N, C-alpha and C positions, 0 to 999 in steps of 0.2 A: 323826518324832521317836523313836518306839519302835525303829525299825531302827537308828538311829544309836546309841541308848542300848545296845542289845544288842551291836552291833559293838564299841563302846568297852569294854563290860564284858568281852566275849570277849578283846579285845586286852589288857586289863589283867590278866585272870586268867592268860592265857598268859605274859605278860611277868613277872608276879609269880612264877609257877611257875618260870620260867627263872632268876629271881633266887635263889630258894631252892636250885635245883640249883647255881648258881654259888657260893653261900655254902657249900654242902656240899663242893664241890670245893676251895674255899679252906681250909676247916677241915681237909681231909685233906692239905694240903701240908706237906712236911717243912720244917724250918727251914734256910734257906740263908744263908750268909755272903756277901752280894753284894759285899763289898769285895775278895774274891779274884778274880783273873783266871780266867776260864772258869766261874765260878760262875753267871753269867747264863745260859749255855747249859744247865747242869744244872737251873737253876730252870725255864727254859722247857720242857725235856723233862719235868720233873715235872708242870708245869701241864698240858701238852697230853696227858699220859698218863691223865688222870682222866676216866673215862666220864661222871661227873656234869657236867663242864665241857661236853662235847659235847651232852649232853641239855639243859643250860641254853641253849646256843646254838640248839638246834633249837626249843625252846619260845619263845625270844625272837624267832626268825625268823618263826615262825607268828604271834606277837603283832604283829610289824611288818606282816605282810600284812593282818591284820584291822584294824590301825590305819590303813593306807593306804586300805582300803575305807571306813572311817568318815570319814576326811578328804575322800574324794571325794564323800561324800553330805551333809556338814554344814559349817556355819561353823566356822572354826578356833577362834574364841573359845569356842564351845560344846563342840566335841570336846576341845580341850585342857583345858578346865575339868573336863569329865567324866572325863578321864584322871587327874585327881587322886584318883580313887577307888582308885588303886593303893596309896595310903598306908594306906587301911583294910584292903585285902586283904593287904598285906604284914604289917601289924600282927598280924592273926590267924594267917596262915600261919607267921610267925616264932614265934609263941607255941605253936601246936599241933604244928608239925613240928620246929622247932629248939629248942623249950623256952625261948625268950626270955621274960623277965618283962614283964608289962604293968603299968605303974604309973599313978597318977592323972594325971600330966602327959602321958603318951602318950595316955590316953583323952581328956583335955581337948583336946589338939592335934588328935586325929583327929576329935573332935566339931566343932571349928571348921572343919576342912577340909570335912566333910560339910555343915555349914551354908553355907559358901561355895559349894559345888557346887550346893546346893539353890537359893540365890539366883540364881546364874547361869543354871541350867536353867529357872527360872521366868520369866526375862526373854526367853526365846525362844519 
């Protein structure tokens, strides 16, 4: 059980870090008028020129590998439920790295997710 928990936690941390990098890349995108012909190509060139995008892909790929190891060792119902811990990780990373606000509703929602994860984990 501990091995699965650690693998899922590793997978979720890597994936959450990837999401932070993707958000950083998205924040750096220039405004594109996608109604113009040819603007889609410029948009894609802008997107794929962002180093944060590629870093995000790398972290998410590593997270996928860790996720597959966890799936290979545990029940899907347990692994998938533990994967919900990403909500908690993202909440704090978005606050501390991106400066996003944490309000009462986000804390309550995150608490309910943790409570649900705890109930499911206790059933295994």
